[in-house]
PAMILUM-290120 format. One record per residue (C-alpha): residue in one letter; x, y, z. Coordinates in steps of 0.05 Angstrom, whole numbers, padded with zeros to 5 digits. Layout:
<nodes>
{rest:a X:X Y:Y Z:Z}
...
</nodes>
This chain:
<nodes>
{rest:m X:01705 Y:02285 Z:06935}
{rest:g X:01714 Y:02343 Z:06887}
{rest:d X:01672 Y:02373 Z:06840}
{rest:g X:01664 Y:02333 Z:06786}
{rest:e X:01682 Y:02262 Z:06826}
{rest:s X:01629 Y:02214 Z:06831}
{rest:r X:01630 Y:02165 Z:06883}
{rest:a X:01629 Y:02089 Z:06859}
{rest:p X:01560 Y:02059 Z:06881}
{rest:d X:01556 Y:02005 Z:06946}
{rest:p X:01553 Y:01935 Z:06914}
{rest:v X:01496 Y:01900 Z:06914}
{rest:p X:01478 Y:01857 Z:06975}
{rest:d X:01489 Y:01791 Z:06969}
{rest:h X:01436 Y:01739 Z:06985}
{rest:v X:01458 Y:01663 Z:06970}
{rest:i X:01407 Y:01602 Z:06982}
{rest:v X:01452 Y:01540 Z:06988}
{rest:m X:01411 Y:01483 Z:06962}
{rest:g X:01407 Y:01405 Z:06954}
{rest:v X:01373 Y:01349 Z:06980}
{rest:s X:01386 Y:01339 Z:07058}
{rest:g X:01455 Y:01313 Z:07081}
{rest:s X:01486 Y:01337 Z:07016}
{rest:g X:01536 Y:01389 Z:07063}
{rest:k X:01489 Y:01457 Z:07052}
{rest:s X:01500 Y:01480 Z:07119}
{rest:t X:01579 Y:01472 Z:07125}
{rest:v X:01586 Y:01502 Z:07060}
{rest:a X:01534 Y:01562 Z:07079}
{rest:k X:01577 Y:01568 Z:07149}
{rest:g X:01640 Y:01572 Z:07116}
{rest:i X:01613 Y:01630 Z:07070}
{rest:s X:01579 Y:01664 Z:07130}
{rest:t X:01642 Y:01663 Z:07157}
{rest:v X:01686 Y:01678 Z:07104}
{rest:m X:01643 Y:01736 Z:07085}
{rest:g X:01621 Y:01766 Z:07146}
{rest:w X:01546 Y:01751 Z:07134}
{rest:e X:01484 Y:01724 Z:07169}
{rest:f X:01473 Y:01664 Z:07172}
{rest:a X:01413 Y:01621 Z:07179}
{rest:e X:01391 Y:01549 Z:07176}
{rest:g X:01336 Y:01537 Z:07132}
{rest:d X:01306 Y:01484 Z:07179}
{rest:a X:01290 Y:01533 Z:07234}
{rest:f X:01237 Y:01566 Z:07193}
{rest:h X:01200 Y:01495 Z:07185}
{rest:s X:01131 Y:01486 Z:07227}
{rest:e X:01136 Y:01442 Z:07293}
{rest:g X:01083 Y:01394 Z:07247}
{rest:n X:01140 Y:01392 Z:07187}
{rest:v X:01187 Y:01372 Z:07226}
{rest:e X:01145 Y:01317 Z:07268}
{rest:k X:01134 Y:01295 Z:07197}
{rest:m X:01198 Y:01289 Z:07179}
{rest:h X:01225 Y:01261 Z:07242}
{rest:d X:01174 Y:01197 Z:07224}
{rest:g X:01205 Y:01193 Z:07157}
{rest:i X:01141 Y:01224 Z:07121}
{rest:p X:01157 Y:01264 Z:07057}
{rest:l X:01123 Y:01330 Z:07064}
{rest:t X:01088 Y:01357 Z:07014}
{rest:d X:01074 Y:01420 Z:06977}
{rest:d X:01024 Y:01448 Z:07023}
{rest:d X:01073 Y:01426 Z:07070}
{rest:r X:01134 Y:01481 Z:07043}
{rest:w X:01092 Y:01537 Z:07018}
{rest:p X:01087 Y:01572 Z:07089}
{rest:w X:01159 Y:01549 Z:07102}
{rest:l X:01189 Y:01574 Z:07028}
{rest:e X:01148 Y:01645 Z:07047}
{rest:a X:01182 Y:01650 Z:07129}
{rest:v X:01259 Y:01644 Z:07083}
{rest:g X:01240 Y:01685 Z:07027}
{rest:a X:01213 Y:01736 Z:07085}
{rest:w X:01277 Y:01731 Z:07120}
{rest:i X:01324 Y:01744 Z:07064}
{rest:s X:01271 Y:01796 Z:07044}
{rest:e X:01295 Y:01837 Z:07113}
{rest:k X:01359 Y:01826 Z:07098}
{rest:e X:01359 Y:01866 Z:07033}
{rest:a X:01318 Y:01918 Z:07058}
{rest:r X:01372 Y:01928 Z:07115}
{rest:g X:01421 Y:01926 Z:07056}
{rest:e X:01450 Y:01865 Z:07089}
{rest:p X:01479 Y:01802 Z:07044}
{rest:a X:01461 Y:01745 Z:07078}
{rest:v X:01468 Y:01660 Z:07067}
{rest:v X:01413 Y:01607 Z:07077}
{rest:t X:01409 Y:01534 Z:07071}
{rest:c X:01340 Y:01514 Z:07040}
{rest:s X:01331 Y:01443 Z:07005}
{rest:a X:01297 Y:01489 Z:06946}
{rest:l X:01290 Y:01433 Z:06906}
{rest:r X:01244 Y:01451 Z:06859}
{rest:r X:01238 Y:01505 Z:06799}
{rest:a X:01171 Y:01530 Z:06839}
{rest:y X:01204 Y:01533 Z:06909}
{rest:r X:01257 Y:01575 Z:06878}
{rest:d X:01208 Y:01617 Z:06842}
{rest:i X:01182 Y:01630 Z:06911}
{rest:l X:01250 Y:01648 Z:06945}
{rest:c X:01263 Y:01694 Z:06876}
{rest:r X:01196 Y:01725 Z:06871}
{rest:n X:01210 Y:01804 Z:06877}
{rest:r X:01285 Y:01783 Z:06909}
{rest:p X:01331 Y:01812 Z:06851}
{rest:h X:01396 Y:01790 Z:06892}
{rest:v X:01376 Y:01726 Z:06909}
{rest:r X:01427 Y:01668 Z:06882}
{rest:f X:01434 Y:01593 Z:06886}
{rest:l X:01483 Y:01543 Z:06900}
{rest:h X:01465 Y:01474 Z:06887}
{rest:v X:01517 Y:01429 Z:06933}
{rest:t X:01503 Y:01356 Z:06904}
{rest:a X:01537 Y:01302 Z:06927}
{rest:a X:01529 Y:01217 Z:06907}
{rest:p X:01473 Y:01191 Z:06936}
{rest:e X:01516 Y:01139 Z:06978}
{rest:v X:01558 Y:01189 Z:06997}
{rest:i X:01500 Y:01232 Z:07026}
{rest:r X:01461 Y:01172 Z:07056}
{rest:d X:01521 Y:01160 Z:07096}
{rest:r X:01523 Y:01230 Z:07119}
{rest:m X:01447 Y:01224 Z:07140}
{rest:e X:01464 Y:01153 Z:07173}
{rest:h X:01522 Y:01190 Z:07217}
{rest:r X:01499 Y:01259 Z:07235}
{rest:p X:01476 Y:01260 Z:07302}
{rest:d X:01418 Y:01298 Z:07331}
{rest:h X:01372 Y:01314 Z:07265}
{rest:y X:01308 Y:01299 Z:07249}
{rest:m X:01305 Y:01282 Z:07174}
{rest:p X:01320 Y:01208 Z:07166}
{rest:a X:01362 Y:01175 Z:07107}
{rest:s X:01290 Y:01139 Z:07085}
{rest:l X:01274 Y:01206 Z:07057}
{rest:l X:01330 Y:01213 Z:07019}
{rest:p X:01301 Y:01169 Z:06952}
{rest:s X:01237 Y:01226 Z:06960}
{rest:q X:01285 Y:01279 Z:06962}
{rest:l X:01326 Y:01256 Z:06899}
{rest:a X:01261 Y:01252 Z:06867}
{rest:t X:01234 Y:01315 Z:06874}
{rest:l X:01302 Y:01347 Z:06863}
{rest:e X:01296 Y:01382 Z:06794}
{rest:p X:01364 Y:01413 Z:06774}
{rest:l X:01381 Y:01490 Z:06767}
{rest:e X:01354 Y:01519 Z:06700}
{rest:p X:01399 Y:01564 Z:06653}
{rest:d X:01349 Y:01622 Z:06662}
{rest:e X:01354 Y:01613 Z:06748}
{rest:p X:01412 Y:01653 Z:06786}
{rest:g X:01452 Y:01601 Z:06812}
{rest:v X:01508 Y:01556 Z:06805}
{rest:v X:01525 Y:01482 Z:06821}
{rest:i X:01585 Y:01449 Z:06863}
{rest:t X:01602 Y:01392 Z:06867}
{rest:n X:01618 Y:01368 Z:06941}
{rest:e X:01675 Y:01331 Z:06946}
{rest:g X:01749 Y:01343 Z:06975}
{rest:t X:01757 Y:01373 Z:07043}
{rest:a X:01711 Y:01416 Z:07075}
{rest:a X:01762 Y:01477 Z:07058}
{rest:q X:01769 Y:01456 Z:06981}
{rest:v X:01687 Y:01458 Z:06979}
{rest:l X:01680 Y:01523 Z:07013}
{rest:n X:01732 Y:01547 Z:06975}
{rest:r X:01695 Y:01521 Z:06904}
{rest:a X:01641 Y:01551 Z:06928}
{rest:l X:01667 Y:01618 Z:06932}
{rest:v X:01708 Y:01622 Z:06873}
{rest:a X:01629 Y:01591 Z:06832}
{rest:l X:01591 Y:01659 Z:06862}
{rest:g X:01649 Y:01701 Z:06842}
{rest:l X:01668 Y:01718 Z:06915}
{rest:r X:01734 Y:01704 Z:06914}
{rest:k X:01787 Y:01690 Z:06851}
{rest:e X:01804 Y:01632 Z:06829}
{rest:s X:01872 Y:01598 Z:06860}
{rest:s X:01926 Y:01588 Z:06813}
</nodes>
């Protein structure tokens, strides 16, 4: 570069939290974003304590006191990625505004992708997925807890309808990571 030329600033890394109730398709969408974008992926469930996992396995809904340390752990992971300048995608139910506020605190590059599906579709998925500790019996409590994204929150909502490729494309377009195909 010669005198007077300026270099464009590096793009700000994205940190996408794929949110929604259990069984909505968060993991499939997040893994797809990770693959297409070359971003690191983390499964939010991996940040739960053993006690939380046992409660959910036993069909006992988590309380806010159960969730706070989990949310802080997910947020700390995002902060590590941000400090390194690494874009990342993580799943996290993030059902309430208060939970999302924790995840965004001092993390200005966090965006939410809320994946939705009809409750009967979600229940069917939950009843047929192998090796997952979250029973379908907890779906009503998750739906009752869910607070939709508000207009002032950094995020978008997509439906999980169609093929996995269609849903992934919808997610990438909604997040501005891919142009809409004509």
